[in-house]
C-alpha positions as CSV (number, residue, x, y, z in Angstrom):
1,M,107.2,110.0,107.0
2,E,106.8,111.9,103.7
3,I,106.4,115.6,104.1
4,T,105.7,118.2,101.4
5,V,105.3,121.9,102.1
6,Y,103.1,123.7,99.6
7,E,104.1,127.4,99.8
8,M,103.4,130.8,98.3
9,D,106.0,133.3,97.2
10,D,107.2,135.7,100.0
11,C,105.3,133.8,102.7
12,P,107.0,134.2,106.1
13,V,105.1,131.4,107.7
14,C,106.2,129.1,104.9
15,A,109.8,130.0,105.6
16,K,109.3,129.4,109.3
17,V,107.8,125.9,108.7
18,K,110.7,125.0,106.5
19,T,113.2,126.2,109.1
20,T,111.5,124.2,111.8
21,L,111.6,121.1,109.7
22,R,115.3,121.6,108.9
23,M,116.0,122.1,112.6
24,M,114.2,118.9,113.4
25,G,116.3,117.1,110.8
26,L,113.3,116.0,108.8
27,P,113.5,115.6,105.1
28,F,110.8,117.4,103.1
29,M,109.9,118.5,99.7
30,V,108.7,122.0,98.7
31,A,106.1,122.7,96.0
32,S,104.4,125.8,94.8
33,L,100.9,126.1,96.1
34,R,99.9,128.2,93.0
35,D,101.3,125.6,90.5
36,A,99.7,122.7,92.3
37,T,96.3,124.2,92.2
38,E,96.4,125.6,88.6
39,L,94.0,124.3,86.0
40,Y,95.6,121.7,83.7
41,E,93.9,121.3,80.4
42,G,90.7,122.4,82.0
43,W,90.6,119.8,84.7
44,R,92.0,119.5,88.1
45,D,93.5,116.2,89.3
46,T,92.3,114.7,92.5
47,E,95.3,115.8,94.5
48,A,94.8,119.4,93.4
49,V,91.2,119.3,94.5
50,E,92.2,117.9,97.9
51,L,94.9,120.5,98.3
52,R,92.5,123.3,97.3
53,S,90.0,122.0,99.9
54,A,92.7,122.1,102.6
55,L,93.6,125.6,101.6
56,A,90.0,126.7,101.7
57,M,89.6,125.2,105.2
58,N,92.6,127.2,106.2
59,D,91.1,130.6,105.1
60,D,93.3,130.5,101.9
61,E,96.4,130.9,104.0
62,A,99.7,129.1,103.2
63,P,101.4,126.9,103.8
64,I,99.6,123.6,103.5
65,V,101.5,120.6,104.5
66,K,101.1,117.1,103.1
67,I,102.1,114.3,105.4
68,D,102.0,110.7,104.1
69,G,99.3,111.7,101.5
70,K,97.1,113.8,103.8
71,F,96.8,117.5,103.3
72,M,96.5,119.8,106.4
73,P,97.0,123.3,107.5
74,Y,100.5,124.0,108.8
75,D,99.6,124.2,112.5
76,D,97.8,120.8,112.4
77,A,100.8,119.4,110.5
78,M,103.3,120.7,113.0
79,A,101.3,119.2,115.8
80,V,101.4,115.8,114.1
81,I,105.1,116.1,113.5
82,R,105.8,117.1,117.1
83,K,103.7,114.3,118.4
84,C,105.5,111.8,116.3
85,A,108.9,113.1,117.4
86,I,107.9,112.8,121.0
87,D,106.5,109.3,120.5
88,D,109.7,108.4,118.8
89,I,111.8,109.7,121.7
90,E,109.6,107.8,124.1
91,N,109.6,104.7,121.8
92,K,105.8,104.7,121.4
93,P,104.6,102.8,118.4
94,E,101.7,105.0,117.4
95,C,101.4,108.5,115.8
96,P,98.2,110.6,115.3
97,N,96.4,110.7,112.0
98,G,98.0,107.6,110.6
99,A,101.4,109.3,110.2
100,C,104.4,107.1,110.2
101,K,106.8,107.0,113.1
102,I,109.8,109.1,112.6
């Protein structure tokens, strides 16, 4: 499972999500939400548009988490991660939203 946390500066929820992922022993990358959604030479790339769309659907609140290429608000992402962790413990082969088994 590939996880990227897109965060804003001084965001307590962002810090909490990163702490939770560390406690779960999951590797993840961190990226700046601001940098990822900035205009680049007047155009946005497809990923920036998808990220901005996920942010808008989350009332412009950070963090946004990308799991295996899919952007989602942090609460949805944490539900997917928890579900996968439980499925892994119970040796179930499927995870929600097409996420990979941990």
